Each structure stands twice: as C-alpha cells, then as structure tokens.
MARTIRO-457932 format. One line per 3 residues: number of its first residue (from 0); for each residue x, y, z of N, C-alpha, C. Coordinates in Angstrom, 2 decimals. Example, Ala and Ser with C-alpha at 12.3 -4.5 7.8 and 13.67 -1.06 7.14 Angstrom:
BEGIN
0> 13.19:-5.69:7.80:12.30:-4.50:7.80:13.20:-3.30:7.80  12.85:-2.25:7.08:13.67:-1.06:7.14:12.90:0.03:7.87
***
This chain:
BEGIN
0> 0.73:-1.27:-0.28:0.03:0.07:0.03:0.75:1.37:0.24  0.76:2.34:-0.90:1.43:3.53:-0.83:1.05:4.16:0.00  2.10:5.05:0.68:1.93:5.89:2.21:1.42:7.18:1.27
3> 0.19:7.61:1.69:-0.42:9.20:1.33:0.42:10.23:2.00  0.52:11.22:0.61:1.32:12.25:1.07:0.87:13.35:1.93  1.86:13.96:3.12:0.97:14.52:3.99:0.97:15.78:3.15
6> -0.13:16.74:4.12:-0.04:18.26:3.69:0.64:19.23:3.93  1.02:19.82:2.78:2.03:20.77:2.88:2.40:22.05:3.70  2.86:21.97:4.52:2.79:23.00:5.69:4.07:24.02:5.71
9> 3.48:25.29:6.06:4.71:26.32:5.94:5.71:26.32:6.91  7.02:26.10:6.56:8.14:26.18:7.68:7.88:26.95:8.40  8.60:26.13:9.85:8.46:27.27:10.71:9.98:27.79:10.81
12> 10.54:29.30:10.65:11.37:29.93:11.11:12.32:29.06:12.05  13.59:29.20:11.84:14.44:28.71:12.53:14.22:29.87:14.24  14.54:28.35:15.45:14.34:28.64:16.21:14.68:30.18:16.91
15> 16.05:30.30:16.61:16.40:32.15:16.99:15.71:32.93:16.36  15.25:32.53:15.01:14.30:33.59:14.61:12.90:33.83:15.15  12.52:32.42:15.21:11.43:32.75:16.02:11.58:33.59:17.15
18> 12.36:33.32:18.33:12.59:34.04:19.54:12.83:35.28:19.08  13.48:35.89:18.06:13.84:37.47:17.91:12.55:37.98:17.73  11.72:37.19:16.48:10.25:37.48:16.14:9.20:37.97:17.12
21> 9.19:37.17:18.32:8.59:36.80:19.27:8.84:38.56:20.12  10.32:38.04:20.59:10.65:39.41:21.45:10.49:41.01:20.66  10.86:40.80:19.42:10.41:42.51:18.89:8.99:42.46:18.76
24> 8.01:41.50:18.43:6.68:41.52:18.65:6.17:42.08:19.51  6.58:41.37:20.78:6.06:41.95:21.95:6.55:43.29:22.62  7.86:43.71:22.34:8.54:44.99:21.97:7.64:46.09:21.29
27> 7.19:45.79:19.90:6.05:46.46:19.43:4.96:46.35:19.77  3.97:45.10:20.41:3.04:45.27:20.74:3.09:46.46:22.12  3.97:46.31:22.92:4.54:47.19:24.32:4.73:48.54:23.95
30> 5.34:48.97:22.70:5.27:50.41:22.18:4.11:51.15:21.91  3.47:50.26:21.37:2.12:50.71:20.71:1.04:50.65:21.75  1.21:49.89:22.51:0.08:50.03:23.63:-0.14:51.12:24.60
33> 1.04:51.88:24.79:1.25:53.64:25.19:0.55:54.34:24.42  0.49:54.06:22.98:-0.12:54.96:21.92:-1.77:55.41:22.26  -2.17:54.67:22.57:-3.91:55.47:22.99:-3.95:56.05:24.05
36> -3.23:56.01:25.38:-3.07:56.70:26.52:-2.27:58.59:25.94  -1.33:57.77:25.50:-0.64:59.04:25.23:-1.49:60.11:24.06  -2.45:59.08:22.95:-2.66:60.12:22.28:-3.97:60.90:23.15
39> -4.42:60.20:23.92:-5.41:61.14:24.85:-4.88:62.07:25.70  -3.56:61.84:26.16:-2.66:63.04:26.61:-3.09:64.20:25.65  -2.73:64.02:24.41:-2.30:64.94:23.28:-3.55:65.83:23.17
42> -4.40:65.04:22.59:-5.92:65.49:22.39:-6.94:66.32:23.70  -6.60:65.73:24.81:-7.48:66.07:25.70:-8.77:65.29:25.72  -9.74:66.05:25.91:-11.01:65.74:26.38:-11.88:66.75:25.64
45> -13.74:66.40:25.53:-14.17:67.36:25.20:-13.97:68.67:26.18  -14.22:68.18:27.21:-14.36:69.49:28.50:-12.94:70.23:28.70  -11.72:69.30:28.72:-10.25:70.13:28.59:-9.68:69.62:26.85
48> -10.00:70.42:25.90:-9.55:70.20:24.89:-7.86:70.48:25.20  -7.03:69.79:24.07:-5.63:70.49:24.23:-5.52:70.17:22.49  -4.35:69.64:22.02:-3.89:69.61:20.67:-5.25:68.94:19.64
51> -5.43:69.72:18.78:-6.29:69.31:17.52:-5.94:67.90:17.24  -6.92:67.06:17.18:-6.88:65.46:16.72:-6.31:65.33:15.56  -6.37:66.47:14.54:-6.12:66.46:13.04:-4.40:66.56:13.15
54> -4.41:67.85:14.32:-2.90:68.14:14.23:-1.97:66.65:14.76  -2.58:66.26:15.81:-1.50:65.27:16.55:-1.68:63.84:15.01  -2.39:64.05:14.66:-2.57:62.68:13.20:-1.66:62.91:12.71
57> -1.82:63.99:11.97:-0.66:64.36:10.69:0.48:64.95:11.21  0.70:65.67:12.51:2.26:66.41:12.56:2.82:64.83:13.09  2.44:63.84:14.27:3.32:62.78:14.53:3.56:61.85:12.87
60> 3.04:62.16:12.14:3.17:61.41:10.69:4.19:62.48:10.25  4.31:63.53:10.35:5.66:64.49:9.73:6.48:64.21:10.46  6.72:64.18:11.54:7.58:64.54:12.60:8.48:62.34:12.42
63> 7.50:61.73:11.86:8.48:60.68:11.59:8.64:60.18:10.49  7.72:61.06:9.61:8.42:61.17:8.13:10.39:61.59:8.25  10.07:62.54:8.57:11.59:63.59:9.05:12.46:62.57:9.04
66> 12.56:61.77:10.12:13.22:60.99:10.92:13.67:59.75:10.28  12.41:59.03:9.75:12.48:57.98:8.05:13.46:58.59:7.30  13.43:59.73:6.89:14.36:60.08:5.83:15.40:60.21:5.98
69> 16.26:60.75:7.17:17.28:60.41:7.82:18.07:59.31:8.07  16.96:58.49:8.42:17.46:57.25:8.36:17.78:56.33:7.02  16.79:56.48:6.08:16.87:55.94:5.03:18.15:56.63:4.28
72> 18.49:57.85:4.04:19.19:58.19:4.01:21.10:57.73:4.36  20.81:57.51:5.85:22.25:57.42:6.40:22.47:55.59:6.38  21.23:54.77:6.02:21.71:53.46:5.41:21.63:53.37:4.06
75> 21.71:54.03:2.95:21.64:54.57:1.62:20.57:53.14:1.04  19.16:53.44:1.74:18.13:52.33:1.18:18.46:52.93:-0.39  18.22:51.70:-0.95:17.71:51.98:-2.66:15.79:52.23:-2.73
78> 15.74:52.92:-3.52:14.60:53.14:-4.01:13.44:51.89:-4.17  12.58:52.06:-3.62:11.57:50.99:-3.69:11.29:50.76:-5.23  10.94:49.34:-5.54:10.36:49.06:-6.87:9.15:49.50:-7.72
81> 8.84:49.80:-8.99:7.95:50.39:-9.47:6.44:49.57:-8.74  6.21:48.39:-8.52:5.40:47.61:-7.93:5.16:48.27:-6.59  6.02:48.38:-6.00:6.23:48.80:-4.42:5.70:49.92:-4.22
84> 5.82:50.93:-5.01:4.98:52.28:-4.71:3.73:52.31:-4.51  2.77:51.32:-5.32:1.37:51.37:-4.99:0.96:50.59:-3.39  1.81:49.74:-3.22:1.57:48.83:-2.14:1.87:50.02:-0.98
87> 3.12:50.64:-1.11:3.14:51.84:0.11:2.44:52.59:0.14  1.77:53.27:-0.95:0.66:53.92:-0.85:-0.67:53.90:-0.16  -0.76:52.54:-0.45:-1.78:51.83:0.39:-1.60:51.65:1.74
90> -0.28:51.07:2.08:0.16:50.94:3.18:-0.05:52.07:4.36  0.45:53.47:3.09:0.35:54.44:4.22:-0.89:55.22:4.65  -2.09:54.61:3.57:-3.42:55.33:3.98:-3.49:54.33:4.91
93> -3.07:53.51:5.73:-3.80:52.72:6.63:-3.31:53.31:7.77  -1.73:53.38:7.67:-0.88:53.26:9.24:-0.76:54.85:9.72  -0.38:55.57:8.22:-0.04:56.74:8.11:-1.00:57.84:8.30
96> -1.84:57.74:7.53:-3.26:58.30:7.78:-4.70:57.71:8.57  -5.15:56.77:7.96:-6.11:56.31:8.79:-6.06:55.84:10.17  -5.12:55.29:9.86:-5.66:54.46:11.93:-4.95:55.91:12.59
99> -4.18:56.75:12.72:-4.08:57.90:13.54:-5.15:59.24:13.58  -5.41:59.31:12.13:-6.49:60.43:12.19:-7.96:60.08:12.90  -8.16:58.80:12.38:-9.62:58.43:13.39:-9.39:57.55:14.72
102> -8.15:57.45:15.31:-8.32:57.26:16.24:-7.96:58.64:17.21  -7.34:59.27:16.69:-6.99:61.11:17.44:-8.11:61.78:17.70  -9.21:61.79:16.52:-10.51:62.05:17.00:-11.37:61.43:18.07
105> -11.12:59.98:17.42:-12.30:59.47:18.72:-11.66:59.59:20.10  -10.65:59.98:20.31:-10.34:59.93:21.82:-10.45:61.18:22.32  -10.71:62.55:21.48:-11.49:63.17:22.11:-12.64:62.78:22.63
108> -13.23:62.02:22.40:-14.69:61.86:22.83:-14.68:60.39:23.87  -14.29:59.39:23.75:-13.97:58.42:24.38:-12.77:58.30:25.31  -12.52:57.38:26.23:-11.34:57.41:26.99:-10.42:56.31:26.06
111> -9.01:55.99:26.53:-8.27:55.22:25.90:-8.48:53.80:26.42  -9.29:53.45:27.78:-9.63:51.94:28.00:-10.85:51.02:27.08  -11.93:52.69:26.62:-13.18:51.82:25.71:-11.88:51.40:24.60
114> -11.73:52.12:23.94:-10.82:52.67:22.74:-10.08:51.15:22.55  -9.04:51.23:23.47:-8.52:49.71:23.28:-9.09:48.65:22.97  -10.13:48.59:23.92:-11.06:47.32:23.92:-11.88:46.95:22.45
117> -12.50:48.00:21.80:-12.87:48.45:20.46:-11.85:47.96:19.33  -10.53:48.20:19.78:-9.61:47.81:18.78:-9.13:46.53:19.05  -9.47:45.86:19.65:-9.33:44.29:20.21:-9.26:43.40:19.31
120> -10.24:43.66:18.27:-10.37:42.66:17.07:-9.23:42.58:16.17  -8.47:43.44:16.05:-7.54:44.17:15.05:-6.54:42.73:14.97  -6.30:41.59:15.31:-5.29:40.58:15.05:-6.11:39.77:14.35
123> -7.25:40.00:14.57:-8.31:38.65:13.52:-8.63:39.27:12.17  -8.43:40.46:12.23:-8.70:41.47:10.56:-6.90:41.50:9.99  -6.01:41.54:10.99:-4.44:41.35:10.55:-4.60:40.34:9.71
126> -4.81:39.21:10.99:-4.05:37.69:10.59:-4.91:37.07:9.06  -6.47:37.56:9.08:-6.82:37.26:7.74:-6.41:38.18:6.56  -6.27:39.31:6.35:-5.63:39.96:5.33:-4.09:39.40:5.24
129> -3.34:39.29:6.37:-1.96:38.52:5.99:-1.84:37.13:5.24  -3.03:36.34:5.96:-2.59:35.52:5.48:-3.11:35.01:3.74  -4.35:35.94:3.48:-4.29:36.42:2.01:-3.42:36.95:0.94
132> -2.79:37.60:1.42:-1.42:38.01:0.81:-0.24:37.51:0.73  -0.29:36.28:1.81:1.18:35.39:1.57:0.92:33.94:0.93  -0.37:34.25:0.72:-0.52:32.49:-0.07:-0.88:31.98:1.13
135> -0.97:31.72:2.33:-0.90:30.75:3.62:-2.41:30.76:4.24  -3.00:29.34:4.64:-4.05:28.56:5.24:-3.72:28.43:6.39  -4.23:29.03:7.23:-4.17:28.58:8.71:-4.84:27.44:9.01
138> -4.53:26.72:10.24:-5.16:25.51:10.23:-6.32:25.85:11.20  -7.63:25.01:11.00:-8.47:25.28:11.67:-8.05:25.42:13.52  -7.14:24.96:13.95:-7.15:25.32:15.37:-6.41:26.70:15.68
141> -5.90:27.27:14.55:-5.28:28.75:14.78:-6.26:29.34:14.80  -7.20:29.56:13.62:-8.40:30.41:13.42:-9.35:30.05:14.82  -9.65:28.91:15.42:-10.49:29.04:16.36:-9.87:29.44:17.66
144> -8.44:29.55:17.70:-7.23:30.48:19.13:-7.84:31.90:18.63  -7.63:32.01:17.30:-7.91:33.61:16.94:-9.32:34.04:17.43  -10.31:33.41:17.19:-11.71:33.44:17.18:-12.07:33.82:18.82
147> -11.27:32.68:19.40:-11.61:32.66:20.57:-11.08:33.73:21.18  -9.71:33.92:21.19:-9.47:35.14:21.71:-10.22:36.92:21.19  -10.62:36.93:19.84:-11.61:37.85:19.76:-12.97:37.71:20.74
150> -13.53:37.14:20.90:-14.62:36.43:21.84:-14.83:36.53:23.49  -13.19:36.78:23.72:-12.87:37.06:25.36:-12.68:38.30:24.90  -12.24:39.01:24.48:-11.76:40.48:24.37:-13.53:41.28:24.23
153> -14.08:40.81:23.11:-15.34:41.34:23.19:-16.52:40.98:24.52  -16.18:39.60:25.04:-16.82:39.70:25.85:-16.64:40.45:27.48  -15.39:40.93:27.27:-14.83:41.52:28.40:-15.34:43.09:28.24
156> -15.60:43.72:26.97:-15.72:44.77:26.53:-17.37:44.84:26.93  -18.18:43.91:27.03:-19.66:43.90:27.12:-19.91:44.14:28.67  -18.75:42.79:29.36:-19.21:42.96:30.78:-18.36:43.83:31.63
159> -17.21:44.43:31.24:-16.66:45.47:31.69:-17.32:46.35:31.93  -17.10:47.08:33.81:-17.82:48.33:33.96:-19.05:48.15:34.26  -20.33:47.01:34.14:-21.45:46.98:34.38:-21.66:46.21:35.18
162> -21.10:45.01:34.98:-21.30:43.66:35.72:-21.93:42.56:35.00  -22.25:42.79:34.22:-23.16:42.04:33.25:-23.54:42.72:31.63  -23.64:41.42:31.02:-23.66:42.18:29.62:-24.39:43.10:29.19
165> -23.87:44.15:28.40:-24.96:45.02:28.37:-24.17:45.51:26.81  -24.69:46.44:25.57:-24.00:46.77:24.82:-24.65:48.25:24.96  -23.38:49.18:25.36:-23.14:50.61:25.17:-21.91:51.59:24.37
168> -22.78:51.49:23.07:-21.53:52.05:22.10:-21.93:53.47:21.61  -20.57:54.20:21.81:-20.66:55.73:21.52:-20.33:55.76:19.97  -21.11:56.85:19.64:-20.91:57.36:17.84:-19.15:57.35:17.53
171> -18.13:57.42:18.03:-16.54:57.62:18.00:-16.53:56.09:17.87  -17.21:54.86:18.37:-16.87:53.67:18.17:-16.99:53.49:16.73  -17.56:53.81:15.60:-17.73:54.07:14.55:-16.35:54.26:13.88
174> -15.67:55.46:14.50:-14.25:55.55:14.24:-13.51:54.61:14.40  -13.51:54.32:15.49:-12.51:52.74:16.05:-12.39:51.81:15.41  -14.01:51.55:14.83:-14.03:50.05:13.56:-12.99:50.70:12.47
177> -13.54:52.26:12.24:-12.65:52.18:10.78:-11.41:52.19:10.92  -10.75:52.77:12.30:-9.30:52.77:12.45:-8.90:51.40:12.29  -9.11:50.31:13.32:-8.95:48.91:13.18:-8.79:48.12:12.02
180> -9.76:48.83:10.71:-9.81:48.34:10.04:-8.44:48.78:8.82  -8.23:49.66:9.04:-7.26:50.73:8.06:-5.88:49.95:8.73  -5.74:49.80:9.99:-4.29:49.48:10.39:-4.44:48.00:10.25
183> -4.90:47.08:10.15:-5.25:45.37:9.31:-4.66:45.85:8.20  -5.16:46.61:7.08:-4.61:46.74:5.53:-3.46:47.29:6.08  -2.81:48.14:6.70:-1.49:48.89:6.57:-0.58:47.80:7.34
186> -1.14:46.85:8.21:-0.36:46.16:8.47:-0.21:44.60:7.96  -0.88:44.35:7.49:-0.65:43.31:6.55:0.14:43.39:5.18  0.20:44.57:4.82:0.77:45.04:2.93:2.10:45.18:3.83
189> 2.18:46.13:5.09:3.89:45.62:5.20:4.29:44.77:5.85  3.89:43.68:6.33:4.14:42.19:6.17:4.38:41.57:5.02  3.74:42.18:4.01:4.02:41.49:2.61:5.11:42.47:2.03
192> 5.56:43.21:2.17:6.20:44.34:1.76:7.97:43.84:2.31  7.71:43.12:3.57:8.61:43.01:4.09:9.57:41.48:4.04  8.88:41.24:2.84:8.74:39.72:2.15:10.77:39.88:0.99
195> 10.53:41.51:0.84:11.72:41.31:-0.48:12.47:42.69:0.15  12.00:43.53:0.96:13.11:44.22:1.48:13.27:44.62:3.45  14.11:45.38:3.91:14.46:45.56:5.10:13.11:45.96:6.08
198> 12.31:45.37:7.09:11.43:46.15:7.65:10.90:48.11:7.98  12.54:48.33:8.35:12.95:49.65:8.43:12.31:50.14:6.92  13.15:49.89:5.75:12.47:50.30:4.76:11.48:50.89:4.61
201> 10.51:49.60:4.90:9.41:49.45:4.08:8.46:50.41:5.10  8.71:50.70:6.36:7.72:51.74:7.10:8.59:53.35:6.49  9.58:53.04:6.39:10.70:54.56:6.17:10.21:55.21:4.90
204> 9.85:54.32:3.90:9.51:54.75:2.99:7.81:54.97:2.75  6.99:54.09:2.96:5.56:54.70:3.69:5.59:55.89:4.27  6.75:56.59:5.24:6.21:57.71:6.10:6.94:58.84:5.15
207> 8.31:58.66:4.51:8.63:59.55:3.63:7.76:60.04:2.16  7.02:58.90:1.68:6.04:58.84:0.50:4.64:60.16:0.96  4.53:60.15:2.41:3.25:60.85:3.17:3.85:62.53:2.89
210> 5.00:62.48:3.17:5.43:63.83:3.30:4.84:64.91:2.67  4.90:65.07:1.39:4.36:66.05:0.88:2.96:66.40:1.55  1.83:65.94:2.09:1.28:66.12:2.48:0.85:66.03:3.96
213> 1.89:65.69:4.81:1.85:65.58:6.19:2.48:67.03:6.61  3.75:67.38:6.03:4.04:68.45:6.60:3.65:69.86:6.49  3.21:70.17:5.04:1.80:71.07:5.03:0.95:71.35:5.73
216> 0.18:70.23:6.30:-0.77:70.30:6.81:-0.50:69.88:8.29  0.66:69.36:8.67:0.84:70.07:10.05:1.31:71.22:10.63  1.81:71.76:9.49:1.99:73.46:9.68:0.47:73.97:9.61
219> 0.00:73.93:9.02:-1.53:74.55:8.91:-2.21:74.70:9.93  -2.11:73.16:10.73:-3.23:72.88:11.87:-2.26:72.87:12.90  -1.12:73.49:12.94:-0.37:73.79:14.15:-1.19:74.72:15.39
222> -1.27:74.29:16.74:-1.83:74.95:17.40:-1.68:76.79:17.49  -2.83:77.21:18.08:-2.58:78.82:17.88:-2.68:79.39:19.35  -3.17:78.25:20.43:-2.70:78.91:21.33:-2.07:78.20:22.28
225> -1.26:78.08:23.55:-0.71:77.53:24.39:-1.24:76.16:24.76  -0.67:75.17:24.99:-1.35:73.84:25.59:-0.45:73.29:26.89  -0.82:72.39:27.39:0.24:72.02:28.73:1.09:71.07:27.82
228> 2.33:70.80:28.81:3.32:70.47:28.62:3.16:69.30:28.26  1.92:68.51:29.29:1.88:67.03:28.80:1.12:66.43:27.74  0.54:67.44:26.94:-0.25:67.36:25.39:1.24:66.95:24.56
231> 2.22:67.81:24.62:3.32:67.83:24.20:4.27:66.35:24.47  4.13:66.04:25.39:4.59:64.62:25.86:4.23:63.64:25.38  2.70:63.58:25.12:1.80:62.67:24.45:2.00:62.83:23.04
234> 2.23:63.78:22.45:2.66:63.81:21.09:3.87:63.44:20.65  4.73:63.93:21.50:6.28:63.23:21.42:6.20:62.26:21.27  5.71:61.26:22.28:6.10:59.80:22.42:5.24:59.08:21.03
237> 3.66:59.94:20.46:3.38:59.24:19.37:4.20:59.29:17.83  4.75:60.42:18.01:5.46:60.55:16.87:6.44:60.03:16.62  7.26:60.09:17.82:8.86:59.08:17.62:8.62:57.72:17.87
240> 8.09:57.30:18.78:7.70:55.66:19.53:6.95:54.94:18.47  5.54:55.88:18.75:4.59:54.79:17.92:4.36:55.06:16.43  5.20:56.12:15.66:5.08:56.08:14.38:6.13:55.93:13.65
243> 7.45:55.54:14.72:8.48:55.07:14.45:9.31:53.67:14.62  9.53:54.19:16.21:10.68:52.72:16.40:9.58:51.77:16.79  8.15:52.10:16.99:7.58:51.11:16.92:7.26:50.33:15.81
246> 7.46:50.41:14.59:6.87:50.26:13.47:8.24:49.27:13.37  9.58:50.50:13.45:10.76:49.52:12.99:10.75:47.73:13.86  10.48:47.77:15.03:10.13:46.58:15.75:9.58:45.71:15.54
249> 7.81:46.01:14.95:6.98:45.48:14.70:6.78:44.82:13.16  7.18:45.51:11.88:7.51:45.26:10.92:8.61:43.93:10.91  9.31:44.29:11.58:10.94:43.23:11.45:10.16:42.11:12.45
252> 9.61:41.61:13.18:8.81:41.15:13.58:8.17:40.03:12.65  7.39:41.20:12.00:6.43:40.52:10.92:7.07:39.38:9.78  7.95:40.20:9.57:9.20:39.63:8.64:9.48:38.20:8.82
255> 10.27:38.07:10.30:10.57:36.93:10.59:9.58:35.32:11.20  8.38:35.98:11.92:7.61:35.35:12.23:6.48:35.16:11.56  6.44:35.71:10.41:5.18:35.61:9.64:3.72:36.90:10.22
258> 2.92:37.76:9.36:2.22:37.99:9.62:0.70:37.47:10.71  0.96:36.01:9.84:-0.55:35.37:10.66:-0.34:35.15:11.88  1.20:34.52:12.06:1.53:34.09:13.43:1.73:35.39:14.46
261> 2.45:36.64:13.95:2.88:37.46:14.87:2.20:38.34:15.43  0.50:38.62:14.43:-0.57:39.44:14.41:-1.28:39.25:15.71  -0.95:37.57:16.19:-2.06:37.75:17.48:-1.15:38.03:18.17
264> 0.02:38.82:18.76:0.31:38.96:19.83:0.07:40.48:20.50  -1.06:40.98:19.13:-1.78:41.84:19.62:-2.80:41.88:20.33  -3.30:40.63:20.41:-4.50:40.37:21.69:-4.24:40.87:22.85
267> -2.93:40.72:23.35:-2.96:41.63:24.57:-2.52:43.03:24.58  -2.41:43.38:23.70:-2.27:45.09:23.60:-3.42:45.83:24.27  -4.73:45.54:24.23:-5.69:46.48:24.97:-5.47:46.31:26.13
270> -5.00:44.97:27.21:-4.80:44.93:28.15:-3.54:45.80:28.90  -2.48:45.86:27.90:-1.20:46.47:27.83:-1.83:47.94:28.20  -2.76:48.50:26.99:-2.84:49.92:27.02:-3.69:50.37:28.45
273> -4.69:49.23:28.81:-5.13:49.63:29.98:-4.28:49.53:31.35  -3.32:49.04:31.61:-2.28:49.35:32.12:-1.68:50.35:32.26  -1.35:50.95:31.00:-0.62:52.07:30.76:-1.80:53.31:31.17
276> -3.09:52.73:30.98:-4.01:53.71:31.57:-4.52:54.19:32.82  -4.12:53.17:33.36:-4.41:53.33:34.69:-3.25:54.18:35.62  -1.76:54.09:35.08:-0.59:54.23:35.45:-0.58:56.02:34.95
279> -1.12:56.10:33.65:-0.69:57.33:33.44:-2.36:58.30:33.45  -3.15:57.96:33.29:-4.53:58.64:33.28:-5.41:58.33:34.81  -5.10:57.54:35.56:-5.34:57.23:36.92:-7.19:56.58:36.74
282> -6.96:55.51:35.12:-8.09:55.06:35.19:-8.30:53.80:35.99  -9.01:53.13:36.66:-9.61:51.92:37.10:-9.19:50.63:36.87  -7.91:49.44:37.28:-7.83:48.26:36.91:-8.27:47.57:37.80
285> -9.09:46.74:37.79:-9.88:45.84:38.59:-9.43:44.22:38.22  -10.02:43.47:38.78:-9.90:41.88:39.27:-10.03:41.36:37.58  -11.13:41.40:37.13:-11.81:41.11:35.71:-10.73:41.29:34.94
288> -10.39:42.14:34.66:-9.10:42.79:33.31:-8.07:42.01:33.75  -7.40:41.63:35.27:-6.54:40.82:34.97:-6.50:39.52:34.55  -8.04:38.57:34.78:-8.27:37.53:34.83:-8.80:37.61:33.25
291> -9.16:38.53:32.62:-9.13:38.62:31.38:-7.85:38.20:30.28  -7.16:39.11:30.96:-6.21:39.13:30.55:-5.29:38.14:30.45  -4.97:37.35:31.52:-4.69:35.86:31.76:-4.88:35.24:30.86
294> -6.52:35.08:30.39:-7.02:33.91:29.29:-6.76:34.27:28.19  -6.47:35.77:27.33:-5.77:36.03:26.16:-4.57:35.40:26.26  -3.57:35.90:26.72:-2.14:35.14:26.80:-2.63:33.87:26.88
297> -2.92:33.10:27.35:-3.35:31.67:27.53:-3.21:31.22:25.77  -4.57:31.98:25.13:-4.96:31.27:23.58:-3.53:32.34:22.89  -3.25:33.18:22.83:-1.76:33.79:22.03:-0.60:32.08:22.13
300> -0.78:32.16:23.62:0.49:31.17:23.83:0.01:29.56:22.94  -1.34:29.54:22.79:-1.69:28.27:21.98:-1.84:28.20:20.64  -2.05:29.72:19.80:-2.28:29.56:18.62:-0.95:30.13:18.02
303> 0.37:30.46:18.96:1.62:30.25:17.85:1.99:28.99:17.98  1.21:28.15:18.18:2.14:26.76:18.24:0.73:26.02:17.00  0.01:26.50:16.36:-1.14:25.98:15.52:-0.24:25.95:13.74
306> -0.39:25.24:13.22:-0.05:24.99:11.76:-0.47:26.34:11.21  0.69:26.22:9.96:0.02:27.31:8.70:0.36:26.53:7.82  -0.72:26.23:6.75:-0.49:25.56:5.63:-0.31:26.52:4.32
309> 0.69:26.19:3.55:1.05:27.03:2.41:-0.24:26.98:1.30  -1.08:27.80:1.00:-2.25:27.64:0.27:-1.83:27.34:-1.30  -0.92:27.65:-1.85:-0.31:27.78:-2.75:-0.04:26.26:-3.28
312> 0.37:25.28:-2.65:0.31:24.19:-2.90:-0.84:23.28:-2.26  -2.06:22.11:-3.06:-2.98:22.00:-2.60:-3.06:20.94:-1.83  -3.75:20.73:-0.32:-3.56:19.35:0.39:-3.82:18.20:-0.64
315> -3.28:17.51:-0.95:-3.19:16.58:-1.39:-4.18:15.66:-0.72  -4.89:14.36:-1.84:-5.79:13.43:-1.19:-5.14:11.70:-0.93  -5.21:11.44:-0.11:-4.86:9.90:-0.21:-5.33:9.18:-1.56
318> -4.06:8.49:-1.51:-3.96:7.70:-3.17:-4.50:6.40:-2.39  -6.02:5.94:-2.90:-6.33:4.33:-2.78:-5.18:3.52:-3.24  -5.82:2.28:-2.34:-4.91:1.22:-2.43:-5.38:0.71:-3.69
321> -4.36:0.18:-4.99:-4.62:-0.40:-6.09:-5.07:-1.72:-6.26  -4.78:-2.62:-5.03:-4.68:-3.66:-4.65:-6.24:-4.04:-4.57  -6.56:-5.03:-5.06:-8.12:-5.78:-4.57:-7.97:-6.71:-3.66
***
C-alpha cells in the first residue's frame, strides 16, 4: 500500500528567528500599547481640549517621516521598485493616515480603555489579510484560537464596567472600527512588503512618501494657543515611538515570524493599554481585567503553536490502494 502524502505545511522559521520575532513582536506591541493613552494626553477631552486631533495625527506622521528620511539616507536605502510604490501608498493610507486620524478624533470623545477594547479585534483582521496576501492557509486550530481570543476580548468589552452583559456604544466607536480596519490593511501590506526588503525601509518609505501631505498639513494645523506640557509629551511619544521606533520593531517581527502568527500578539495590546491608562490617566484596573488578560495570554500561547499551511500547494488526497 502506498503511503499517502502529507499536507504542505509552511516551514517554521529557525528557533533563533522565532525567538527574535517573538521578542520584537512583544516590544512592538508594548510600544503601541502606550499609543492610545498618549494620544488621549495629546488631544485632551471634550471638557479640556488640548492639541487638535488632526494636528496630532498628521504632525506625528510628519515628525516620523523626517526621522525616517534621515535614517534612509544614512542607510543608503535603494528606492522601492515600481510595483512597490502602489503598495506603499496603500499601506500609508492605513497606518500613516487612517489609523492615527480616526483614533485621534475618537479619543477626544472616549477614554483610552474604551478605545483599546474596541480595537481588540485588530489581530483577527490582520491575520486574515496577512494570510490572503502571503498565500497561506492557517489551520482550523489557529482560527479557533483567533476567534476565541477575539470572543474573550468582546466579552470583556460587554461585561467590563457594568458587571453584566450590556451593549453601550458611542458614535466614536464607528471611527475606532474604521481605524481597526485601516491598521489591519497597513499591517498586512507592510508584512507582505517586508518579504522583499528590510522592515525599516518599508515603514520608512511609507512615511517619506506621505511627507508632501503631512508636513504642510501639520504646519497649517499647528496650535494657535498654548497647551499643557503633558499634551506635547503625548505628541512626542506617538510621533517618535509609536510612528517610527515601534514600527521598526513590529515590521521586523512580521518579516521574521509571519504576519498571520505574529499578529496574534496584538491580542495582548488592549490589556497593556489599560495598564498604561491606569498608570498615566488614573483609570481603574480591576480583577476582571487581569482575569481576561490571563485568558487571552493563554490563547496567544496556544495559537503560536498551530500549523499554518501553504495555500499555493493544495492539500493532496490519499491515494487509494490499487490492490484488490
């Protein structure tokens, strides 16, 4: 009897690459986790407004774009190919314009904890788009973990603050959903581009490509009145760390570990954001939050060990025994 061939499974990166991808992914998630609290500091609230949401969104991209340009010159990075420019433009639309602008406007209306929970489904959308672009077919076990993690976060969203399941949505939630979709597109396209060029060059060129828009817009939208020093501190963080250094770590992690798998680390981001909000904005962190954080961490741990198949090669069917 002939032995049936086994399904084509995407090879795991070497152990050293897996460890580096995990470390960089966690670093990126940790840096991004501070983005929402820092953005909240920068824009203020409806009762005590600070920098305008539009200035924060476009100004952070302008500062990061200048830093990226200097870095690209120092690295003597080659220009992207013709086909890459369109992908870089689409990526910039997601992570340079869409996500920062929509979250900045929303965070003027809702607090950082609320926003972090609405954005908690980002890993699921990033994994789906990343699999499509990379020609991968995650296993059923992987998707089960992804949906379970998303369900845990959604359950927390409904339960937290009331003690019972209740749906209380704000109009800014629509902006946050749009921000989530924008980031998923940008992350997936960025992960796809890092397969052919270094991660730093990918985010660097996306930021530089946006400079003709971000620099004039940021200058036009600059504040006309003094704002608190803490607002400028929040702006500095999202410009230098969230928009530049965090992306360096994150896209390198996507390149080493794969978009589908590394994106699941983002399930931890809402809870890290809440820890930051508790420390910086004095928001309440209760036992329920810690319980759900532990459950999500367990799901991420299991998801990283689930196989991811290569969709470019169909799973062969067993060859029947020709002997009677």
